[in-house]
Structure formats: structure tokens, C-alpha cells
C-alpha positions, 0 to 999 in steps of 0.5 A: 512583430508577433511571435510567429515572425521569430527573431531569426529573420535578422540582417545576418541572413542574406536576402534571397530576392537580391541573390535571385534577381540582383536587387530587392524591391522591398529594401526601402519598404522594411525588408530586414534581411541582409543586402549588399547595398546595405547603406542604401536601405533606410535606417528604420530597416536596420535593426541593432547589431546586438539583436539576439538570435534565439536558437531555441526558437529558430527554425523554418516551417518550409524548405528552401529552394533556388526555384522559389518565387519572390516573397513579400516580407511583413514589416518589422515590429519594434516590440518583438525585437525588444522583447526578443533581445531582453531574453536572458537565455539567448546568446548575443553571438551569431551561431556558426550553424547558419553561416555554414548552412548558407555557405553551401549552394549559391549563397557562398559570398554573402555567407562568407561576409557574414562569417567574417563579421565581429562576434560578441560574447555573452553569459549563457544559462543552462538552457541556452547552452542546450539550445546552442548544442542544437545548432550543429544539426541545423546545417544538415536541414538547410542542405536538405531544403527542397523546392517549396516556396519560402515565406517569412510570414509562415509560423515557426512554432506549432501547438502541442496537438500538432507536435503529437502528429509530427512526433509520430511521423518522426519515429514516434519519439517522446515529446517529453524528451524534447520538452526537457531540451527546448521547453525552457526557452519556448515562446510560450508554455503551450508552443514547441519549436518545430525544428527542435521538435523534429530533431530533439531526439537526435540529441537524446540517447535512445535505447537501441531496440528494434522497432522501438516506435511500436515497442512502447505500445506492445503488451509486454506482460502477456508473456509473463504467467499471470498470478493473483492473490492470495499467496499463501506464503505471505499469509499468517496462520490465522489468515490461512485458516480463515481462507481455507474455512470454505475451501476444500482441503483437496480441491483438485480431487473435489473438482475431478469428482464434480467433473466425473459426476457431470459426465457420468452416463449409463444405459439402464434398460429399466429406465425410460429413454426420455421423459418429456424433454429430459433424457439420459436418466442416471440414478443417484446415490441419494435414494433414501438418505437425502429426504425424510419419509414422505410416505412414498417410494422416492428415487433421484436421478440426474437428467439432461434437458434436451432443450438447453443441454444442462443437467438437472435433478429428478425427484420421483415419487412412485405410485402417487396420485394427485388428488387435486390438480390445483396442488401442483401449481403450488410449485410456482411460488418456489421457482421465484425463491433465489437464495444460495442456501436453497436448491431451486425447483424448476417445475413439477409434473405427473407422468406414466413414463416409469410404467406407473403413476408418478410425480416428478419434481425438477431441481437444479443440478447438484452432485452427490453431496452429503447431508448433515446426517451423512456427515455426523450420524452415519457409520464411521466408514461412510462418514469418512468416505462422504467427507473426504472431498472436503475435509482431511479429517472427520468433521466435528461440531465445534463452536465455529462450525455450529455458528456457521451452520446456524447463520446459513440456515437462518439466512435460508429461512429469511429468504423463504419467509420473505417470499410468503412461504414456509419450508415445512421440511427442514431436517438433517437428511435434506440439508446438504453440504454442497461445498465445504461448510456451505449448506443448502436445503433440498426438496422444498416445494414437495410438501406443498404438493403432496399434502392436503391444503392446510388451514394452519396459518402461515405464521404458525408454519414459519414458526415450525421452521424455526423450531426445526432449525433449533432441533438440528443445531441441538442434535449436532451440539449434543451428538444425538441423532433423534432429538424431538420437541419432547426431549429438547429440554433434557438435551439443553440441560445437558448441553449447559453443563458442558464447559466448552459450550458457548452460552450465546449458542445455547441461548440461540437454540433455546429461543429457536425451539421454545419461543412461540412469538419468534420471527426470523427477522428478529434473529438477524441482528444477533447473527450479524457478526457471524454473517460478517465472518462468513462473508469475509471467509467467502471473499478470501476463498474467492481470491483463491478461486480467481487464482485458479481461474487466472491459471486456466485463462493462461492455459486457454490462450496457450492452447489456442495457439497450439491448436492453430499450429496443429491445424496448419501443420502437415496438411495434405493440400500444402504439399504442392503449395508454393507458399509452404515450400522451402522458399515460401512465406509460410515455411517459417511456421514449420521452422518455428514449430521445430524450434519450439519442440526442440529437446534440450541436452546437457553438454558434459564438458560445459554442463550447460544446456544446449538446444539440439534437433529432435533427431539427435539421440544423446541424453535428451531432456524435454524442456517444457519451460522452453515450450511455454516461453515460446508460446507466451512470447508468440502470443505477446508478439515480442520483438525478440529475434530468434534463429529458425533453422533446419538442414538447408535454411536459416532465418532470423525472425522476431516472435512478432513476425512469426505471429503475423505469419501464423495469423495470416495462414490461419485466416487463409485456411478459414477462408478456404474452409468456409468456401469449401476449397480443397486447394488455394485459388 
């Protein structure tokens, strides 16, 4: 007999054909159930009395019924009987649960005869002891048998795939729990006994949690405030210094300043209301200092593009006449330069909107960022004011600062030269600090339009760019504003005499200024270690910004919940709505809102905080932590029970039920608004 025909079908179970019809037509054809006239049965149909009953593998795949039709048992296989009897974990005694299960109903006589039969005792392993404990529960299943045709050929074991579906129907109990009980004596590693599967959770202690079947799928972390690294108290001094290298000392002040700059608007009558699709022109502080002398009066504005609503920067050259229309097309290659150290140009055009001939260059928006000239060579008062957003103290040109500036400027030149262009304008006044220790070159592309087409080769122009970067570094290192090519040697000689000067930095400046065969690509290997340091500092700064971003994500989801509640609160169309009355389904929303905004008072006797209604006057303490906790648990939809009450009503509900009610009410409100309905229909 194969594994499907379990050894449970032994002579200890009365034959139901004999009980229903008085005789079994298959008694001479191999029916191995117990018959009253057992002596008349052939010897081949009598299995040994010591045939083992495996309680672990026992079970019925269908339910018993007195109205079931007759069945046709298959012939007994000697191989399966011998294999079942050889199992060490199977007891040789007959379990009492089967006799007690069959003693109820109309099987009493046969069951009593089976109960009085001799018992044998055998050694039982730990797995068989656990299996024997299951038999006390089998009698209840036998009593619950309903009118389903019974057939001994039905399978008594199911695969793991089928057991998963059965587990979900049985209060979502874990399969791992039943494997610890029944897995040791299962017929095979991939099969699980059906009855032990559906009832094993009854013998395993389960936590008394409401709706435990759905609790395992709930995202319980959503009511905990998300935190991301780095935690500064876990960093040593060197790590904190590296992390804050590119991070503004007062970042909140810096973010506030950026927001104010973005939303700053003014109505200036002398300026045009719009220029092409750009409008809302606001003059910027960077009128003189941001660009070197271009032989034209220069003005810089912040504008808004009417096509996309984004801000941009206008650079206007007044009283400009374009001698060659083809020169304005020289801006097109610059629109393809992508570098974090180059402020990208968008377009250029001529206009008479300012009541005079002008040319306008449109750049990506940047706030009023200070230039290197403002940070190092302006008046002390102006230097302190311009650097206050980034630094708590005035910036000094130390070795680390100079190497950081050098690596960024060389990276910018590499992006420009790789595009087949030359900057033609790199100076202290158009190199801006757009973030703490982060530089970007502004105004590139202007010289390509306003200058006559030069016959000088591109390599010579690119060599001049390298020389300009060297002069900037030399001016910062020597704290000298006006450093030219003619005075560079004298300043280098003085720089070498300073003890604290880095020899490799002096060598870099000397190569940038005086090496006539220099190409920017040859400098990259020497700058690799400093670029790696900048890269690591930027990654650490990114961790900090991700922490701030995570906090804003938390604030965003809580704000959405508050907005939902405010949309639903005290709407005039809800006055006569029965669903929002004291007996309505949505009245719980009003109770929950009152529960959230309760005030906390301190009891003088017990010194313990208690929640009281907002109408209670004494010693109020606004408990914001209670409000945030309620919002987080509401967003997560936890199963925690809370008491919602007012003067006449008391309701116990979970946060999950309140969340479902709020979502339903809000979707109904959206439907009514989309259909332009003032009242519910």
C-alpha cells in the first residue's frame, strides 16, 4: 500500500458498510476494517495485531457522515504495512482517541469492543510523545464530521504548497510551528500531515494579540521616527571635522536664506514686466563684484520663466551692439557642458525691453553667493556678512582650503577643455562659492560672444586658463589681491620662504603659471588623492542631508494626515448627514480628533500626567508627544485599542479601524467634490 493509504486503516476501525447495511460485500475481497464476523474473513485480510498506528501521520482528508454511500476499499499492500510497523517513532499501543471518537454516534458497540481489547506497551521517542499528545484533539474532529462521502483511497497528506493555503484558512498560523511537532515523523520531508497541519497551532502557545493573523503583515516600523546616519555623537573628532568640511556651520540659517531668496519678489517700475517669456525681474546684489570688467555696464537679475515656473539668472550687458550675428551662436556649445563646478548657460538673445540695446545671457539660478574676492579681499565687515552663512569664523586660506579649491578648479577646466572650449574668463570675481567649500565658475560663454573672433589657437587659450587658475591660488596663498604674470615670480619666491607652506602646493602653482606645455589632463594624476578626500567628504555630507530629508519625509506623511482630518472636520454639509451624527459611522473621526488634541495635566497628588478634556481649565500642559504618537500610529494602522469618548459616547477602537474610517470618509468627500455634489446622494 502506498503512502496515501496510511496505516490508520487497520482492523481497529469498524467497517461502516457492516454498520450501515449489516454486512460488508468486500469482506472476502481484502477489506481490512474490523468486522463483527471476523472469523469469516480470509486470513490474508487480517493484518497482525501489532500493526502500528502512526498518530503523527493519521488523519482523514474528508469528514464522516452516517448518510455517506458505501465505499470500495483498495487491496492492502504488505510492503506498506511492514514499512509502517518498522518505524521506531510509532507506538505499538492503540490510541484511545480513536475509540473515544468512534464511541459517539451509532458506532458505540464496535467502539466499546475495540476499547476492551488488550494493550501493548512500547518505547516511545520524543517525536512519538509529541505525536501522542495530538490524539486528545482528534476526537473533536471526529464529532464534527459532516455529510461528505468517505473513501479510504483519499490522500491523508498534503504538499507544502497546499499546506500554505490551509494555513491561511486556519487563522494564518505559522507552518514552522507545526513542523516542529509533526515534521519528525512525516512520511517524507516534503509532506505534512493534513490533520496535524490544521490543528497543530492548538498545541503551541500563541500570543494573545488581537487580529494576530494580520499583525504579522503590518508595517510596525511606520510609527517610529525614522533616523539615518550619521549620528554625530558616534563620530570621533576627525570624522566630525571631515563630515562638516562641506556642510554649512549654520545650515538652518543657510536653508532659510535660500528660501527667502527664492520667494523674494518686488515690483520695480523702471524694469520691464516681462522679457520674452521671462517675468518678475528682481535685481541681485552681484552687480559689480561678480564679473570682471567687460567694458559694458552689467546688471544681474533673478527672473521666472513663464513656461516652466523655474527661476533663472539674467546677465544684462547694456548699450551692446552685436557686430556679427553669428557670434551669438557661440553660446550653443556651452549649453552642453555639464559640470558641478560650472554654472550652466541656457541661452542668449538681444533685446530692447530695457529701453536700450542690450544682450542678455540666461544662466541657471543661483542665490546671492559670495565670490572668492568677497570672501578674502573685501572689507572685513562685508567679508563677515557674506561668509556668515557658511562659516562661524572668517575663512582663512589654509593648506586644506587651497588644495580643495585647486582640485575643484582643475576639475572645472577638465570638463571645459574636454568639450573643445576655453573658459577665457577665470578670476577671483567670477569664481563663486555656491556652498560651503564648493566653487563654481560663473559667466562662461560671455567672452565668446562679445569678443571678436580670435585667431589664437585653442591650445593657447586653454593654456591661459591654467595660468589664471595658478594666479588665483597664488593670490589666495600670499593674501595678495593683484597678482599678475609679471609679479608672479616675486610672490612665489616669498611663498617659498614661509615655513608652513606645502612644497607640493608651491610646485603646483609654479607649474600652472610657467609651464608653457602644460595640458590639464597631465595634472589629474597629481590631484587624485585630494579629489578622493573631497569625494569622501561629500559622501559624509550626503549622509547628513539624507538625515534631514528623512525627517522631512516623516513630517510630510504626518502633515497629510492632519490635512485629511482638517478637510473632514466641521464641514457645513455634515450637519444633517446621519453618518456624521452621534450614532453615525463617521462620528468616531470627531472623537478621535478630540482624543488627539487633548491636553495633559499634572495631578498634584500622584504627580502623574493625565489626559483631560480641553474644556478642563486647571494646569494645562500641551503634550505634543501624544499628538505625534497618535499620528504615527494612525499612519501605521496599528491594532492598539484606544478609548474615544465625549460626554455621551464611549467607543473602544483600534488605530487601524480609525484609519479605515478616515480613508473611507475622505474618499467619499473626493467623490462628491469631483461630481460637484454639495450633499451626499
